[in-house]
LOBAVEX-844295 format. One line per field, with one value per residue (C-alpha): x, y, z; chain; residue in one letter. Coordinates in steps of 0.2 Angstrom, whole numbers, plus 5000, padded with zeros to 4 digits. Example, Ala and Ser with C-alpha at 12.3 -4.5 7.8 and 13.67 -1.06 7.14 Angstrom:
<recs>
u = c(5062; 5068)
v = c(4978; 4995)
w = c(5039; 5036)
nudren = c(A; A)
lumse = c(a; s)
</recs>
This chain:
<recs>
u = c(5461; 5450; 5440; 5450; 5467; 5461; 5456; 5473; 5484; 5501; 5510; 5503; 5508; 5526; 5525; 5525; 5545; 5541; 5524; 5537; 5549; 5537; 5534; 5552; 5556; 5541; 5542; 5560; 5556; 5547; 5561; 5575; 5564; 5558; 5578; 5584; 5569; 5574; 5592; 5588; 5577; 5590; 5603; 5593; 5591; 5572; 5572; 5563; 5544; 5548; 5553; 5537; 5527; 5536; 5534; 5516; 5513; 5517; 5501; 5489; 5486; 5484; 5471; 5461; 5464; 5467; 5448; 5447; 5463; 5455; 5438; 5449; 5458; 5445; 5437; 5450; 5466; 5484; 5488; 5477; 5480; 5498; 5498; 5491; 5503; 5519; 5513; 5511; 5528; 5536; 5527; 5533; 5552; 5552; 5545; 5560; 5573; 5567; 5567; 5575; 5564; 5554; 5537; 5543; 5550; 5533; 5525; 5536; 5532; 5514; 5514; 5527; 5518; 5501; 5509; 5516; 5499; 5488; 5502; 5503; 5487; 5483; 5502; 5495; 5478; 5487; 5498; 5485; 5477; 5492; 5491; 5483; 5482; 5485; 5501; 5506; 5499; 5511; 5524; 5518; 5515; 5532; 5540; 5527; 5533; 5552; 5549; 5549; 5563; 5574; 5570; 5572; 5588; 5596; 5588; 5595; 5612; 5612; 5604; 5616; 5631; 5623; 5621; 5638; 5648; 5637; 5624; 5606; 5600; 5609; 5598; 5583; 5587; 5590; 5571; 5567; 5572; 5563; 5544; 5551; 5559; 5543; 5531; 5543; 5542; 5523; 5521; 5529; 5514; 5500; 5485; 5471; 5457; 5442; 5427; 5415; 5400; 5412; 5416; 5399; 5391; 5386; 5401; 5395; 5403; 5418; 5414; 5402; 5419; 5422; 5405; 5419; 5426; 5443; 5445; 5444; 5457; 5469; 5467; 5472; 5485; 5492; 5490; 5501; 5516; 5516; 5518; 5532; 5538; 5536; 5545; 5560; 5560; 5557; 5568; 5585; 5590; 5586; 5596; 5611; 5610; 5612; 5626; 5636; 5633; 5636; 5621; 5631; 5631; 5614; 5609; 5616; 5608; 5592; 5598; 5602; 5584; 5578; 5591; 5585; 5566; 5571; 5580; 5566; 5555; 5566; 5564; 5546; 5546; 5556; 5546; 5529; 5521; 5525; 5523; 5505; 5501; 5496; 5509; 5522; 5514; 5514; 5532; 5536; 5526; 5537; 5554; 5549; 5542; 5559; 5569; 5561; 5564; 5583; 5587; 5591; 5604; 5614; 5631; 5636; 5633; 5636; 5625; 5611; 5613; 5610; 5596; 5589; 5593; 5584; 5567; 5567; 5568; 5553; 5542; 5548; 5539; 5522; 5514; 5517; 5506; 5492; 5491; 5489; 5477; 5467; 5465; 5458; 5446; 5437; 5429; 5439; 5430; 5432; 5451; 5454; 5443; 5450; 5468; 5463; 5454; 5469; 5481; 5470; 5470; 5490; 5492; 5478; 5490; 5505; 5499; 5494; 5510; 5526; 5519; 5514; 5532; 5540; 5530; 5535; 5555; 5555; 5547; 5555; 5568; 5571; 5569; 5553; 5541; 5549; 5545; 5527; 5526; 5532; 5518; 5506; 5513; 5509; 5492; 5490; 5492; 5472; 5466; 5479; 5471; 5453; 5457; 5465; 5446; 5438; 5451; 5448; 5428; 5429)
v = c(5435; 5446; 5441; 5452; 5444; 5425; 5429; 5434; 5421; 5416; 5424; 5440; 5439; 5434; 5452; 5461; 5464; 5472; 5483; 5492; 5494; 5502; 5515; 5517; 5523; 5535; 5541; 5545; 5554; 5568; 5567; 5571; 5585; 5591; 5595; 5600; 5612; 5620; 5621; 5628; 5643; 5647; 5649; 5658; 5672; 5669; 5667; 5657; 5661; 5655; 5640; 5639; 5639; 5625; 5614; 5618; 5614; 5596; 5595; 5604; 5589; 5576; 5588; 5586; 5568; 5559; 5554; 5550; 5540; 5530; 5526; 5522; 5510; 5501; 5498; 5494; 5487; 5491; 5495; 5509; 5520; 5517; 5520; 5536; 5543; 5537; 5547; 5560; 5559; 5556; 5572; 5584; 5578; 5580; 5597; 5602; 5593; 5604; 5620; 5625; 5641; 5644; 5641; 5625; 5618; 5623; 5612; 5599; 5600; 5599; 5583; 5574; 5577; 5572; 5556; 5550; 5552; 5542; 5530; 5528; 5525; 5510; 5503; 5506; 5498; 5483; 5480; 5481; 5464; 5455; 5456; 5443; 5452; 5468; 5463; 5460; 5476; 5485; 5473; 5476; 5494; 5496; 5489; 5501; 5516; 5511; 5514; 5535; 5532; 5524; 5535; 5551; 5544; 5541; 5551; 5571; 5563; 5557; 5574; 5584; 5575; 5578; 5597; 5600; 5590; 5591; 5605; 5606; 5599; 5579; 5581; 5583; 5571; 5557; 5560; 5557; 5539; 5534; 5535; 5523; 5511; 5512; 5508; 5492; 5487; 5487; 5478; 5462; 5463; 5450; 5459; 5456; 5467; 5468; 5456; 5462; 5463; 5474; 5485; 5487; 5491; 5509; 5517; 5527; 5545; 5545; 5561; 5548; 5541; 5555; 5551; 5540; 5549; 5538; 5541; 5560; 5560; 5547; 5559; 5575; 5567; 5560; 5580; 5587; 5575; 5575; 5595; 5592; 5582; 5596; 5610; 5599; 5598; 5616; 5622; 5610; 5618; 5635; 5634; 5626; 5636; 5651; 5642; 5640; 5621; 5613; 5605; 5588; 5593; 5599; 5582; 5573; 5581; 5576; 5559; 5558; 5561; 5547; 5534; 5536; 5535; 5520; 5511; 5514; 5506; 5492; 5490; 5492; 5476; 5467; 5473; 5474; 5462; 5471; 5489; 5498; 5509; 5524; 5524; 5524; 5538; 5548; 5545; 5549; 5567; 5569; 5567; 5576; 5592; 5593; 5591; 5604; 5617; 5614; 5612; 5628; 5629; 5613; 5617; 5613; 5600; 5586; 5594; 5596; 5578; 5572; 5583; 5578; 5557; 5561; 5568; 5555; 5542; 5550; 5554; 5539; 5528; 5538; 5532; 5511; 5517; 5527; 5515; 5500; 5508; 5515; 5499; 5493; 5506; 5505; 5491; 5483; 5486; 5506; 5506; 5514; 5527; 5528; 5529; 5543; 5553; 5553; 5558; 5572; 5578; 5577; 5585; 5599; 5603; 5601; 5614; 5628; 5624; 5628; 5644; 5648; 5642; 5654; 5669; 5666; 5661; 5676; 5689; 5683; 5667; 5654; 5642; 5649; 5634; 5621; 5630; 5633; 5614; 5609; 5620; 5610; 5593; 5599; 5602; 5586; 5577; 5579; 5571; 5557; 5556; 5554; 5541; 5531; 5532; 5526; 5512; 5506; 5509; 5499)
w = c(5562; 5550; 5535; 5523; 5530; 5529; 5511; 5504; 5493; 5499; 5485; 5492; 5509; 5501; 5493; 5506; 5506; 5487; 5494; 5507; 5493; 5481; 5497; 5499; 5480; 5478; 5495; 5491; 5474; 5488; 5499; 5487; 5479; 5497; 5501; 5486; 5483; 5500; 5498; 5481; 5487; 5502; 5490; 5478; 5493; 5492; 5511; 5525; 5520; 5502; 5510; 5520; 5506; 5495; 5510; 5511; 5495; 5497; 5508; 5495; 5484; 5497; 5504; 5488; 5484; 5501; 5502; 5484; 5486; 5501; 5492; 5477; 5488; 5495; 5477; 5467; 5479; 5476; 5459; 5453; 5466; 5465; 5448; 5450; 5462; 5451; 5438; 5448; 5456; 5438; 5431; 5445; 5445; 5425; 5427; 5442; 5431; 5414; 5422; 5438; 5441; 5456; 5448; 5441; 5457; 5466; 5454; 5457; 5476; 5474; 5463; 5472; 5489; 5481; 5475; 5491; 5498; 5485; 5485; 5504; 5508; 5496; 5502; 5520; 5516; 5506; 5522; 5534; 5527; 5530; 5549; 5559; 5575; 5585; 5588; 5570; 5565; 5576; 5567; 5550; 5552; 5559; 5542; 5536; 5543; 5540; 5521; 5525; 5537; 5526; 5511; 5522; 5529; 5511; 5499; 5509; 5509; 5492; 5488; 5497; 5486; 5472; 5474; 5482; 5468; 5453; 5456; 5459; 5441; 5445; 5462; 5453; 5439; 5452; 5458; 5440; 5442; 5459; 5452; 5438; 5450; 5461; 5448; 5442; 5458; 5461; 5445; 5453; 5468; 5465; 5460; 5475; 5471; 5483; 5479; 5466; 5479; 5490; 5476; 5471; 5488; 5490; 5498; 5517; 5518; 5524; 5536; 5546; 5553; 5563; 5573; 5584; 5597; 5597; 5580; 5582; 5598; 5587; 5573; 5583; 5591; 5574; 5569; 5583; 5581; 5563; 5564; 5574; 5561; 5549; 5561; 5562; 5542; 5543; 5555; 5553; 5535; 5540; 5558; 5547; 5533; 5546; 5555; 5538; 5536; 5518; 5511; 5514; 5533; 5533; 5522; 5536; 5551; 5542; 5538; 5557; 5561; 5548; 5555; 5570; 5567; 5557; 5573; 5584; 5570; 5570; 5590; 5587; 5576; 5588; 5604; 5597; 5610; 5626; 5619; 5624; 5610; 5617; 5632; 5620; 5611; 5627; 5632; 5612; 5616; 5632; 5624; 5606; 5617; 5627; 5613; 5602; 5617; 5616; 5597; 5594; 5607; 5601; 5594; 5577; 5565; 5578; 5590; 5577; 5572; 5589; 5592; 5579; 5582; 5598; 5589; 5576; 5591; 5598; 5581; 5572; 5586; 5579; 5564; 5568; 5584; 5575; 5560; 5572; 5582; 5569; 5561; 5578; 5579; 5562; 5551; 5540; 5525; 5527; 5530; 5516; 5520; 5537; 5531; 5517; 5533; 5541; 5527; 5525; 5543; 5544; 5526; 5532; 5545; 5535; 5523; 5536; 5547; 5536; 5530; 5548; 5553; 5539; 5544; 5563; 5559; 5549; 5562; 5576; 5577; 5565; 5583; 5586; 5575; 5586; 5604; 5595; 5593; 5610; 5618; 5606; 5613; 5630; 5625; 5618; 5633; 5636; 5621; 5624; 5642; 5635; 5622; 5636; 5645; 5631; 5629; 5646; 5646; 5629)
nudren = c(A; A; A; A; A; A; A; A; A; A; A; A; A; A; A; A; A; A; A; A; A; A; A; A; A; A; A; A; A; A; A; A; A; A; A; A; A; A; A; A; A; A; A; A; A; A; A; A; A; A; A; A; A; A; A; A; A; A; A; A; A; A; A; A; A; A; A; A; A; A; A; A; A; A; A; A; A; A; A; A; A; A; A; A; A; A; A; A; A; A; A; A; A; A; A; A; A; A; A; A; A; A; A; A; A; A; A; A; A; A; A; A; A; A; A; A; A; A; A; A; A; A; A; A; A; A; A; A; A; A; A; A; A; A; A; A; A; A; A; A; A; A; A; A; A; A; A; A; A; A; A; A; A; A; A; A; A; A; A; A; A; A; A; A; A; A; A; A; A; A; A; A; A; A; A; A; A; A; A; A; A; A; A; A; A; A; A; A; A; A; A; A; A; A; A; A; A; A; A; A; A; A; A; A; A; A; A; A; A; A; A; A; A; A; A; A; A; A; A; A; A; A; A; A; A; A; A; A; A; A; A; A; A; A; A; A; A; A; A; A; A; A; A; A; A; A; A; A; A; A; A; A; A; A; A; A; A; A; A; A; A; A; A; A; A; A; A; A; A; A; A; A; A; A; A; A; A; A; A; A; A; A; A; A; A; A; A; A; A; A; A; A; A; A; A; A; A; A; A; A; A; A; A; A; A; A; A; A; A; A; A; A; A; A; A; A; A; A; A; A; A; A; A; A; A; A; A; A; A; A; A; A; A; A; A; A; A; A; A; A; A; A; A; A; A; A; A; A; A; A; A; A; A; A; A; A; A; A; A; A; A; A; A; A; A; A; A; A; A; A; A; A; A; A; A; A; A; A; A; A; A; A; A; A; A; A; A; A; A; A; A; A; A; A)
lumse = c(m; s; d; a; a; t; d; l; p; p; d; l; r; q; s; f; p; l; v; i; a; t; l; i; a; v; h; a; c; m; a; v; t; r; v; t; a; t; l; w; v; l; q; a; g; l; g; e; w; t; v; g; v; l; l; s; l; f; a; v; a; p; i; a; m; s; l; w; a; g; g; l; a; d; r; h; g; f; h; r; p; v; g; v; g; v; c; m; a; f; a; g; a; v; v; a; l; a; s; q; t; l; p; a; i; a; f; s; c; l; m; c; g; g; a; v; s; v; a; a; v; a; i; q; r; e; a; g; l; m; a; d; s; p; d; q; l; k; k; v; f; s; w; v; a; l; g; p; s; l; s; n; a; i; a; p; v; i; a; g; l; f; i; d; h; l; g; f; r; w; a; f; g; f; a; v; l; l; p; l; l; s; w; g; l; a; l; r; v; p; r; h; p; p; k; p; q; e; a; a; a; k; p; r; p; t; w; h; l; l; k; h; a; p; l; r; q; l; l; l; l; n; i; v; l; s; a; c; w; d; a; h; s; f; v; a; p; v; v; g; h; a; k; g; l; s; a; s; s; i; g; l; v; l; g; s; f; a; v; a; a; t; l; v; r; l; a; i; v; r; f; s; n; s; l; d; e; l; k; a; l; r; v; a; m; v; l; a; m; f; m; l; l; v; y; s; w; l; p; g; a; l; g; m; m; l; g; s; a; l; l; g; l; a; l; g; s; v; q; p; m; v; l; a; m; l; h; q; v; t; p; a; d; r; h; g; q; a; l; g; l; r; m; l; a; v; n; g; a; t; i; a; m; p; i; g; f; g; l; l; a; s; s; t; l; a; a; a; p; m; w; l; m; a; s; l; l; l; a; a; q; w; p; a; r; a; l; r; r; a; q; l; n; h)
</recs>
């Protein structure tokens, strides 16, 4: 058990469900905004490239703020960075509600993306403090990863129903309520700031963490697998729209991915003691590679739902494994920095990938982004092997 974990008061350990619920609410704001903005652009006839630009905006603020958010969490704990994230999400949702124009929706995507990154770093750090062993780390981060899965399972379906039956304004209005709910939940979590002597210590540069080869290899795997998630988020609405599916049907396709990701994370909670983190990652990479190759040929809404569900099983297992391994290869007092670095790396790819996906889909085929990611998954087996060798030598 780490020193940080033993210092936790009992009431904080009991507040773990509130920490997860806080993450669900703030992430759901982003998920509603993402699917609503995507469908608004497609209905307006602005094309796939514009969809790619909007999806990339979700990663712009995290690039600028992730390292700062990691240091903020290490210095101040849970509530301050979560409060910053809630304010950003609320501001973005209000602007989209007030004005359904491309600049307003672009601003909303920018703010909601930054909100999730700032809040998630603090939430992941807080949850990691509650684990007593490597096996418990997998369980804890499976529950943490369930937060985005649940919001992604529910939010697109609700957004699609609002759009089909009441219009886009109601979907954006639903997004406004979610940050308020998130902050209400966060306020019920007991305050547990770092010790004064830890907060006053001179911080070491985050970039020094990259000198550690296992962390570099782990980040590389995480980037590729997260980009596969982005490829599905981009291609599924575009292919569904091209096939004439309704907003509700597209929401169900996206929701099936999230439900599968939720189920696999529940399975990790149950069987964490017998799981090898890196072996699970490599199996997920093989399954995701196959599904990305065949996705565009799946027939109708049911076929796309099945394909999305299988992708969800593969990619949904990634985050718990990566976060558990990250906490094992970095010092406890620098977990916030490591999480911020991971957030920066993932969002650095996220900002580039959707724009590239949009250009690739516009100039070739809608499914081309998925084929590109399948080839990158094949290449990612090499850093996975290097990480395994480092584990064996350690």
